[in-house]
N, C-alpha and C positions, 0 to 999 in steps of 0.2 A: 533602420534601428528599431528594435521592438519597443512597444509602448510600455515603459517601465512604471508609469504612474497608475496603471490599471491592469495588473496581472490577474489571472484567473482567480486566485485566492481572494484578492481584494474585491472582485465583483461578487463573489459568493458572500463575503462578509457584508458588503453593502446591501445585498438582497436580504440577508437575515436581519440587519439593523432596520431596514425599511419595514419588514414584517412586524418587528417589535414595536416600532413607532406607530404603525397603522393600528395595531391591536390596542396599544395603550391610549392612543388618541380617541379611538371609538369608545373604549370603556369609560374614559373620563367625561365624554360629552353626553352620552345617552343615559337616562335614568334606568334603574335596574328592572323596571317592569316591561321593557321591550324584549320581545322574543328573539333569542339568538339565532344567527344564521350560520350554517356550516361554511367554514372558510378553507378547510383542508390543511390546517396546520399551525396557524399563528398562536392561538391561545390554548387554554386548557380545553382538551377535547376537540380542538380544531374549531372553536367557536369565536365569533366576534359579535359585537353589538353595532347596530346601524347608527351612524352619526348624522350630522347635517349634510345636505346635498353639497354644500361648499367644501366641507371637510373631506367628503368622499371624492369630490372632483380633484382635490389636491393630492390625495393618496393615489388615485388612479393615475394622475399625471406623473407622480414620482415613480410608480411601477412601470409606466410607459417608457420613461427615461432609462430605467434599469434594463428593460427588455430590449430597447433600441441599442444600448451599449453592448449587451450580450450578442445581439444579431450582428453588430458591426465587428465585434471580435471574431465571430464565426466567419464573416467574409474574409477577414485577414488570414484566418487559419486555412481557409480553402485556397486563397491565392498562394500562400506559402507552400501548401502541399503541391499545387500545380507547378511551382517553380523548382521543385527538388529534382536535381539531376546528379548522377554519379560524377565525381570530380575527375575520374579517369575511366578507361575502358576495361579495367580488370574486375575480377569476380568480387573482391572485397569492397571495392568502391560501389558496385551494383548492390551488394548486400547492405551497405551502410545507407544508401539512398532509399532502399526498400524499407529498412527499419525506421528511417526518419518519416517516410510517408505513412507507415503504419501508426507511428506515434501521433502524427498529426490527425489521422483518421479517428483515433481514440479521443483526441481532444475535440474534434468536430462533433463526434457523437455526444460527448458530455455537454458541449455547448448547445446542441439541439435540445437536450433534455432540460437544461437550465432555461432556455427560451420558452419551452412549453410550460414549465413551472411558473415563470413570470406571467405568461399569457393567461394561464389558468387563474392566477390571482386577479389580473385585470378583468377577466370575464366575470368572476365572482363578485368583485367590488362593483363593477358596472351593473350587474343584475341587482345587487343590493341597493345601489343608488336609484335605479329605476323603480324598484318596488317602494323604496322610501318616498320618492317624489310622488308616485301615484297615490300612496296612502295620505301624504300631506295634502295633495290636491283634493282628494275626496273629503278629508276632514275640514279643509278650508271651505269647500263648497257647502258642506253640511252646516257649518256654523253660520255662514252667510245667509243661508236660506231658512234658518231657524227663526223662531219668534224673538229670540233674545238678541239678534244682531241688527 
């Protein structure tokens, strides 16, 4: 029985909602004087602002779940493609099986692109997290070693 709770359209919508939440969360947390990072599509001009490490970890975890669901769906599509057999030995049955396999191949190709998109966001958010953490570590060390600390 197909997974009716998570069809392809729902996964795409979940991804878009997650992008919106990520962008909104980051914009709410960070003051306006932080330089924007290119995110490749979430906000105006594909920009988002760096949030706290904890917030970024949460967003990265959400995107990882989305990517894993996309990959799991891809596995199901590949298995379904591999199981397709003509129901009979006639020409029309062979054509129907071929059409079904072609349709599944198209779905698999789309699934691969969705996975790449999600992984791209994970990579960009991870990079932003690492840069933010490095900046915070440098700033903390500077304050601790100054005369005022």
